[in-house]
N, C-alpha and C positions, 0 to 999 in steps of 0.2 A: 554805325550808329544804328541801323536798323538790326542788323542782330540783336545789339543791347536792348533796344526797346522791345524787342520781340519775347525776351528772356524776363521781361517785368511782370510783376505778378500784380493784377490791377482788380480792383474792387470796385462791384458798381451798386451803389447805396442808393434806395428809394427814398421817396420823400418821409416815408416811416421811419427810416433810418436803419433798415433788413437788409443786410447783405444777400442778393441774390446770385452773384455769379462770382467766379474767380476764374484767372486764365495762366497756367503757366504758359506762356505764350513759345508759341513754334517748338516745343522741345518733344521730340517723338522719344527719345529715352525716356521721358517722364512718361507717357503715355505706356511705354513698355513696363516702368514699373507699376504704373495702377493695373495692370492686367495682371501681373505677377502677384499682386496685393488681394486682386479679384480672386486669382485661381486658389492662394494660401487659405483666404477668409472662405471660400465654398468646401473646400477640402478639410477645414475645421470643424465647419458643424455637417458635412457630409461624410461621414467616414467611412461608410459602404458601398452606394451605388453612388456612381459619379456619371457625369454627362462628358461630352469630347473636351469641355475645357480639363479635364485630367491630365489631357495629352500635350497641352499647352508647355512649350521648354520654358525652363526659368534661367534665359541666358537674355540680358541686357542687349547683347551684341547683334540679336536676330531681329528681322520684321517680322510685326505680329500680323502683317496685311494676309498671309498664307494662313494663318492659324484658323483652325475650324469653328466657325460661327461669327469670326472679325473680318468685317469689311472696311475697304480704305478708300478714299479720295484719289485722285489724280496725284496729288502731291506725299502721298503715303501717310497722311493723318487717318487716323480711326473715324470712322465716320458711322457704321454700323454697327450694332453687338446684339447676336441672336443666341442666347440660352433658353430658347423655348424646349421644353420638355426634356431637360438636360438633370430631373431626380434634386432638384435644391429644394432643401427645406431650411426652414428658421427662417433668423430675420434677414433682411436685405442689405444688402452691400452700399455702406455709407459714403463712398467716393467716386462713383459715376461722373458727378459734377466737374472731376477734374478731367475727364475724357472732353477736351475743348471744343472738338467738333463733332460729337458725336449728335446726329441726325434722327437716328433709328434703333430703339431698344425695344428689344422683345424678350421677355420675360414668362412668358404664356406658359402652363400646364405644368406648373410647379406646386410646393406646398409653402410657398412664401408667406411670410405672417405680417411684413411691413413692406414701405416701398423706400425705406433709407432716403438719401438726398436727392431724389429724383427731381421734385419739385423746383431745386434749384439748378436744374439743366438747363437753365436759361438766363441769360447774364453773361454770357462767354464772348468776353471783350478783344475787341481788335481796333486799331488806330486805322483811320479812312486813309489818310495819307500813308500808311503802311502795306494796305491794299494796294495804293496807286503805284507801290516800288514794286512788289512782289506778286499781286494780282494772286493770292492764294485761293480766294473763293468767287471772286467774278466770274470767272469763266464756267464756274462749277454750278451755280445757282440757275437753277432752270425751272421754269414755269411745273407746277404740279399739277400732272395727268389725272385728269378728272375720272372719279370712280365709276366704274362700269356695275352693271347687273350681271350676277352669273346666271349663264344661259342654260346649265343643267336641268332639267325637269325633277330631279329629286332633291332639289332647292327648299321645297316646303315644307323643311322640316320641322318647323317652328311658324308663328303664328304671321309670320311674312315672310317672303323669298329673301333668302340672304344674299349677301353682297360680297365683292371681292375688289379690293384696290389692287389695280393690276400697276401701279405707278412702282415697278421695282428700280427703276434708275435713281428713286429718290433715295436709294440707301446710300448715295455717293457725297450727298450734299445738306448742310443744314440750311437753316432759314434766315438769309442773313437781313436784318431792317437798321437803319441810321438811327441813332438815338445822339442827339447833342455831339456831333462830331466822331462818334463812335459806331463800329458796326456790332449789333447784337446776334449772336448766333443762339438757337435755338433749338431744343428735342421738336423734332415735327411729327415725329411717328413713335406712339408709346401702346405697347401691348402687354397688360398685367393680368389677363384673361386668366381664369380657371386657375387661383391660387387661395389660399386662406386670408389672403388680408382683410383686416376688420378696423373698423373704427370709420371716423366722415371721411369723403373724398374731398381730398384739397389739391388742385393743380392749378390754381391761379396763379402761380407764377409761371406757368407753361404760357407765356403770350404768342406761341407762333405755332401751335400744334396743329396740323393737319387731320391726323386720326388719332382717336384714344378708344381703346379697349379695357374695359376693366370689367366684363363680366363674368359672369360664375364666383363671385369672390361672397365676403361678409362683410361688405362696406353698409353702412348704416350712418342716417342721420340727413339733415338737410343738405339740397346739392346747389342751392340758388348761388350760394356765394361766388363758384364757379364763371357765375355769366354776369355781364357778358366779359368777363376777364379773359377768357379763352376763345372768345367768339372770332377775332380777327381773320384767322384762316381756317379756321375750323370747317372739317367737310363730312368726317365721319366721328361719330358718336356712339358708342356702346357701352352702356352701363346696366346691360341685363342681368338678371339674376342674381339681385342683389336684397337688400331691405332699407333701401333710400328712399326718403321721404322729400314733403316739398310740393308746393302748387306749382306745376308745370304752365298752369294757362298763359302764354304769351311770353312764357320764360327764355325760348330762342328768337324772338323776334329781331333781336340784335346780331344776329348770327347770318352774315348775307350771303355767307357761300356754303352753309349749313348744306346736305344735300340727304344725307343718311343718318337715320335715328332710330336707334333701337333701347327703348325705357323699359322692356316687356319684365314682368315677373318680379316688381318691388311693390312700393307701398304709396305711390303717388297719387294724389288728390288732383282735383280743378276739371275743367270740362274742355272738351275739344274745340279750339279756336280756328280762325280764318286763316292765320300763318302757316298752318299745316300743308296748305295747298303749295308752298314752293318747295317743300321736301320732294324727293324722288321717292323715298321709301321712308314710312312711320312705321313703327309697331309699339303700342302702349297696350299691348296684351298682358292681362293679370295684373291689373292694378286697382284703384278704387275711384274712378273718373266716373262722375256721375253727369247727370242733366240730359237733356233732350240735343238733338246736334240740327243747328237752323241751317237753311239752306245755303246762308252767304259761306258757310264752311267751306264751299266748293265753287270758288268762283270761276270765270273764264281765265283761261291761261293755266288751270290748274296742272303742276306737274307731275302730281302722284303717277308711280309706278306701281308699288305696292303698299296696302293700307290694314295693319291688322290691330282691331279693336278688341279681342275676343277677353272674354271673362273680365267685366269690367261691370257698371251700374248704370249703363247708358238707357235710357225708354224713349218711349214712343215712338214716332213714324220714323224713319230713315230715309233723308232728303233725297228728290228725284235729282237735286242738282249734282250728285254723284256723277251724270252723264257728261258733264264737263272737263272729268278726268279721262279724258280719251287714249291717255297712254297707260291705262290700269290694267295689270296683267293679275293681279292678286289682291282679292278682298274675302276678309274676314271678321265676321261679326257674332264668331260663337260666342254662347253665354251670356248674353245681356236680356235686357227688359223691352226689346223693339216691338212695336204691333203694328196693326194694319196691314195693307198691302204691301208686297214686296215691288220696290219702286221700279218702275215702268223705265224709268232711264237707264238700269242695268243692262239693259238690252242694245244701249247704243255705244257699251265697251266693247266695241268688235276686238279688240285683242286680247280680251280677259281669258285666261287660262284657268284660274283655279278660284272660285264663289264657295264659301262658306258660311250659309246663315243657321246654321244648327241652333239648337237649344235655346229658341226666341218664341215669340209668340203671332208669328206672320199668321196672316191670312191664309186659307188652302188656295186659293187663285192664285196661279203662276201666270204672270204677265206672257202672253204669246210672243212679245218683242224680244223676249231672250234668246228664242231662236236665231236671232241676228249675231248672237255668239259664236260664230263659227271654230273658235279656236278654244271654244272651253272642254276641258280635260275632265276636271275634278268638281263633282257638286256636289254638297250636303248641304242637305235640309232635313236633317234627322231631327228628332226631340222637339218637334214642333206641335207633335199632337195632334195632327189635321183630320184623322179620321174617316172613314167613306171608302171610296176606291182611290187607287193610285191615281194620280193625275197624268192626262196622256198627253202632256207636253211632254213629258220626259221623253218619249219614244219618237220625239221630233230630234233630239238634239243629237244629233249623227256624228259630233264630234268626242261623244264622251267615252273616257275610258276608266274614270271612277264615278260610281254613282253609291251615296249614302242616307239610306230612307229609314234605319231604324228608330225604335222608338216614338211611331206615328200615330197608332192607333188604326193602321189600315185593316181592312176586313174582305178586300176583294178589289178587282181590277186588274190583276198583277199581269195577265193576258193580254187584255183588251189595250192597256197602256202602249203596247208595243215596247217597253222596256226591254223584256227578253230578245227583242229583234236589234238591239243595238250593234251595228257590225265590229266596232273597235270595242267594244265593253272588256276590262280585264277584272273589273271589282264590283260586285254587285253585295250590299249589305241591307237587308230587308227583316233582318231579327227584330225580336222583342215587337211585334205588331199581332194581329188578329187574324192571320189567314187561316183559312178552312179547305177542306177536300184535300185533292190528290196533290203531290208535288208535279210542278208543270213539266211536262214532257218537252217541251220546247227548250229547255235549257240545254239541252244534249247538244243543240245546233249551234250554239255559242262558241264558237271554237277557239276564241281568243281567252277566253275568260280563264282567272289565276285565282281567283277569291269568291267562294260562293257562302254567303253567310244567311241561313234562312231559319237560324236556331229560335227558341222560345217563341214559336207560335202555336197554332193548332191544326198544323198538317197530321193527314193520315193517310192510311193507304201503305203500300209498299215502295222502295226506294226504288225509283226506274233503272232499270239494267243499261238504258241507252245512257245512262251519266256515265259508263264507262269509254264512251267517246271523248270525254273532256280532256285532251292529251296534255294541256298545259296548265290543269288543274293543281293548284298548290296547298290547297285549303278548301276543305269542304266540310260545313258547320251544320248538322240538321238536328243537332241535339234537343232535348227537350220540346219534343214534339207529340204525336201520338203516332207512328209510326210503326206498322206491322210486317210482317213475313222477314223472309231471311236477308241476309246481307248479300247482296248480287255478286257473282262470280266475278261477272266484268269490272267489279272494282278493281282487281289485281290489275286492269289495264292502266293504271293512274302510277305511271311510275315517276314523275314529278311531283306526287301529292308529299306535302311535308305534313299535314296536319288531316286526321281524319277524327271527327268530333261527330260519335253517334249516340250517346251517353241519354239517358233518363226519357227513353222510347220503351217500346214494346216489341223490340226485334226478337223473333226468335229462330228455331234450328241453330245449324253448327256455322262455327267462323268458317269461311271458305279458305282452303288451303291456297287458292291464288292471291291469298295478302299476301304472302312471301313475295310475290313478283313486284310490289310497291319498295322499289329500291331506296327511295329518298323519305321512305315514312317515318320520322322519329318521333311523332308527338300521335299517340291511339290510345283515344278514350270511347271504349264501347262499354262502360260500367252501367248498371242498374237495366238492364233489360233481360229479357228471359229466355238467353241464348243457352243450348245445351250442347251434348254430346263433349268430344276430348279438345284440347287446344292443339292444334294442327303442329307436327313438328316446324312445316315449312316455314310458321310465324316468326321464327329466327331470324329468315333471313330479310326481314323489313328492315328500313334504315341504314343497311349494311352500305349503301355508298351512295348519300345524298350530295357528293361534291358538285358534281354538272350541274343541278340544281340551284346550288348556292354559287356557282361559277356563272352559271346564266344570270340571277339577279345580282351580281355586283358589276357585270358588263351591261347591263340594262337600264338607259336613261331614265326610262319609264317607271323604275320600281322606286316609289317613295312614300314617305308617311304623310297622312293627313289629318283627319281628328276621327276620334272614338275606337285609336288603338286602344287605350286604356279599357274600356267596356271588353272588347273583344280577348285584350290576354287577360284578364281576370276571370273569365271564363274557360280560358285554354289553360291556364297555368296552375296547377295544384298548392294554393298558397299555403298549406298546412306543413309542406314538405320542404326539406332542403333539395336542391341549391334553388329551388324556386321561390321559397318563402323569402329567400336573399332580395331577389327582384322585387317582390312588394315591398322590403324594406326601404328599398332607394327609389322606387317608383313615385314619380311627381306626375303633376300635371304638367309640367314643362317636359320632362324627359322621357315619358312613355313613348313618344314619338322615334325618339333615338334608338330607345330598346328595341323596339319594334322594327326598326331599320336594320337593327345590329342579327335580330334574329332571321330576318328574311335572307341576311348575306352570309349567313352561318359563322357570325361572330358570337364567340361566349359572352354571356351575362352575368356569371359567376365563376369564379375559379375552382376547379373540381378535379379530383385525382381521375386519370382516364387508364392507369393500370393499378388493378385491384392490389397488388402488394406492393406500390412505391407511395411512398409519402409526398413523391412532387406531383404538383397541381398545375393547372394551366386555364388560360381562357378558351375553352373549347365549347363546342356544342352539345347539350347534354339531353337526351329523350326518355321518355317514358311510356310504359304500357299499363293501362288501367283495365283490366278485368272485372273490378269488383261488383258484385251485386247481382249474379247472374245465377245460372245451373249447372255450371261445366263440372265435366266429372272426369275421372280417370285420373293417370298418373302425369305431373308436370314433365312434359319432354325435355330430357337432358339437351338438347339441340340449343336449348336457351341461352344456355352457359355460352354461345358465340355471340350473344348480342351486345358487343363492346363498346356500343354508344349509349347505352342505358344506365339511368341512373335512379330510376324510380319502377318499381315494379310491384304493382296491387293486384293481387289474385285473390284477395279475402272474399269472404261470405259466398264461396260457392261449394260443390260438394265433389272437392278434389281428393284422393285417396293415393295408396302405394307410397313411398318415401318422396322425402324432399332429395332431388338428383344433387350429388356433389359438385357437379358442373356449374351449378349457379356461383359457386365459388369464386370462379373465375371474372364474375363481371364488377365493375368499377362502381358497384351501388352505394348508392346514399340513403336507402330507403328500400327493405323489404318486408312485404306484409302480406302471409299466407293466412293468416288467423281464419276463423271459423271455418276449417274445412275440415275432411276426416282424414289427415296426413297421420303418418305413421313410422315407427322405425325410430332408430338413433337421429340425433341431431348430426350430421357429417361434420366431420374436422375441420373441411375444405372452408367453411363459411366463415372460420378463426381467421382466416387469409386474408377476409376482405377488409383490409386497412382504412377503407373509407366509409365504411358503414358508420351511420351515424343513429339510424334507426331501425330496429327490428321485432317484429310482431309475430309470434308464434302461436301465440294464444288460440285456446278452445281448438285442439286437434288433441291427436292419440301418438305423439312422440313418449318415447320409453327410454330406458338409460339412464347414464348419468350424465348431466351436463357438462360438456367439455370443459376443462380446465383452462386451456388455449384461449377462453374466449377473453382472458386479460390485454391479447393482443391488439383487440379492438379500441383500441386508446381515445378513437373518435365518439365514439357510441354514449349517446346521451340520452336514448328511449329503449328500453327493452322490457318484450314482455311474453312471459312462458307460462300464463295463467292457464288453469284449467287444462293441464296437461296431467293427469293423475299419477301417470307412470314416470314421469321424470323421477329421479333419485339424486341425491347429493348434499352433502354439507358445506356450508360456505361461508368464510369469513371475510366479511365487506372491512376493507382496508383501503389506504391510500386516496386515490382522485375518486374512487367508486364508492366512500364512505357514507354519502348521501342518499344510497339506494335502499330502498324497505321492501317490506313483507308485499307491497300492492304489486308487485313485477312477478309475485309466485300464489296468487291466490287461488286455491283450488289443486295446488301441490302438494298433496299430504306427506310425501317422501322427501320432501326438500327441506332442509334446515337452514336458518342462518344464525351465524355467530360472529357477535361483534367484539373486538377487543379494544376494551376502556383504557389499556397501557398504551406505551408510546409504540406505534404502529410501526410495523417494519417494512420494506419496500414489497410489494404485493410479490407473492411466488408465482411462478407459472404454472402450477397446481390449483391457483384458487380461481374460483369462478367469482368476477365481478362485475358489478352493473351499476352505470351509475345513470341517475335522473339529470345531472347537472352536465356543462359542456365543460370541455377540458381549455385548460388555458391556451393552449394551443391554438386550439379551432378557433377561441376567443381572438387572439393575436393577427390569425390568419385573415378571419373574417374582416377583421378591421383595417387591416395593411391592405389585403386586396380589393375591399370593397370601397375605400377611397380612391384607389387607383381608377377603378370603372366609374363610380360617380363622376369623378373628374372629366372622363372620355366621355361619358352621355350628358355632361352639361354642355357640348360643346354646340353652340347656340342653340339652346335647347326649342326655344320660342324666339329667341334673338336670331338675328338672321347676319350679321357682320362677322361673316367666315372668314377670320384669320386675318382680316385685311389684306395687306400683301405680305403681312408674317404669314407668314404663313396663317291549378284548381281544385279545392280543397277536395279530402274524400267525398264520397258521395253521400254519405251518412250525414255529414256534416254542410253540405252544400245547399243553401235555399233554393226554392223552387225559383225560376225565372222571374224577376222583380218588373213586370209588365205594366205595372202602375204606377212605377217610379221614374223618374226621367235619369238618365245617367250624369 
């Protein structure tokens, strides 16, 4: 009798007459059938790249419990399904609800466009008396373990500290709730994050949800219909980075168990309400919240541990009652309209780790009580336009590791403030201020300093040679000041240096050969100075081995992104050139911090070729050398052909002579610019093997001979200029994909003639010199496909912070002066 009852297909009908669940009772063979149907469905829609599901055996006799991504309970029934990052695209499977004990479903990091029947994965019915006979669930239904805060210091990649649900045991059971003599099993953990799901969010049928993550999709519309329907057991809610709307004021007051909420990067409206104090973590960053925050918002017993309010329209004074949130470790008020004094109550937050108050209009007086925050490591008070001297209270915050004070109109007080004596400081950003005089020599004693940003000030004099003692330094940005003198030889001591940015000064003398000792130096920009002499051959050694620095960053929990990264990257990344222009195309307020984190750890942000003669691309780190706009002379050293980590080489607007070395053809360059020099001789044939090249400018030189016909091999080339090389010759028939090329790339070349074939164009011959001003189809497709993958990975909760639950710079002539009058 029990077996007969268990084989019945039962329907549960709501008062509205809607079927919300079906049970194929107790049939394990039925579950195998569902999984095989799922595999075939996915294979049909994903014919090339497939995940682990492709290895599932299509045999009804085998148990699915050992299949990769499939988890089972004690009775062998399927309770969890993990298809995250399985290269799944297209529509969602429509029969998840047939897995009648499914409690845990993870479809994150794919390109799904829908949710299928997931909303019906509640209403899976079992008779209570059957449970008494066989007890298939009772012993397995355990209390949900509370979600914990992630402890690693790099958690602050978004606007609030990311959290992680550690209840791994919950994969093995659903949530049983008695309903009119039946037991209702429901999906309890759902992760659909980082897909392409659009339309409204409708999860109201999943009444026993504990965690839900739909972040990083294209959802839109009002979410209020889901509440309080899914509130009963809900603990973790992440809907960040969508286009959702609705008034959220008081929306979650009926969710008694809700503790972790990420609503960031949507279009929600409303005001901050007193009920938020019951949460442990809340981010509403980058929405459209308005109004002031009354003191009652933070009552006695406030449970908040992380609060992110960045990029809204909140105004007036921030309440001093924040002191009642004594467990607060993370607070971000970035980019609002807060005014008045910084609340004294912030000094009562003794466990506060990160405080971001930038881009507001706070008074320059910093409360002395802030020194009580003895665990404070990250402080951002940038873009408040304080003016005057740097406040001396900063020098008393001995626990600080990261201090961001850019865009504050400071003019002095740097040494007197004591900032340069902070013993643990690893990152100091004082860019975009009004500092004058010589660079402070005291910086050389900051032994832990890794990132020093003093760009866009009015510093003068030379670069202190003692800066060569900063052994841990990874980024030195002194660009756009009034610095003079030579680049110190001691710069060669900085073997951990990744960035050296000295552009836009008045530096003179020769480039020191010792710079070749900077084995981690991938990004060098010394354009727009008065440097003379030859390019030292030793320069070819820069950046030859950045791996030790990247490895150190990957293993260092103190390496994390905070705020201001977009501003720094836009100064450091040459926007006009690939692959760096691609970074701009995907950079948003949310993900620039994740991009920054990837760069620091040596992960690529754009697909590039690492071999000049191979079409294969990989997401590897790509560097640049920018020497434009100086007075460099002599020949380009052939040793530069050994710089295999280079994608961008800009030597234009100098006084270089001699021939273009054939060794350059061994570089996996995307951009080569040697224009406006005095380079002579023929264009080396080796350049025609640089299959990765997309932009090449040889204009305004003295090249001679015929333009090599084998240039046709550069199928990715979309910008080419040989203008004003009067000794270049040749007749060219522009055909194929290069048919859009015109005379603009040959101006001032009287010995070159173009011939267009109006008839049906044959395939281009190897002897034709063809140049394109348009991007090839293959380039467009590669950019699109790889771009989507990178965007998906960079959206890993960008400002949102619920991390997997327990699922898991333009050309110098085009670059404007530092916008010191405009806040970022």
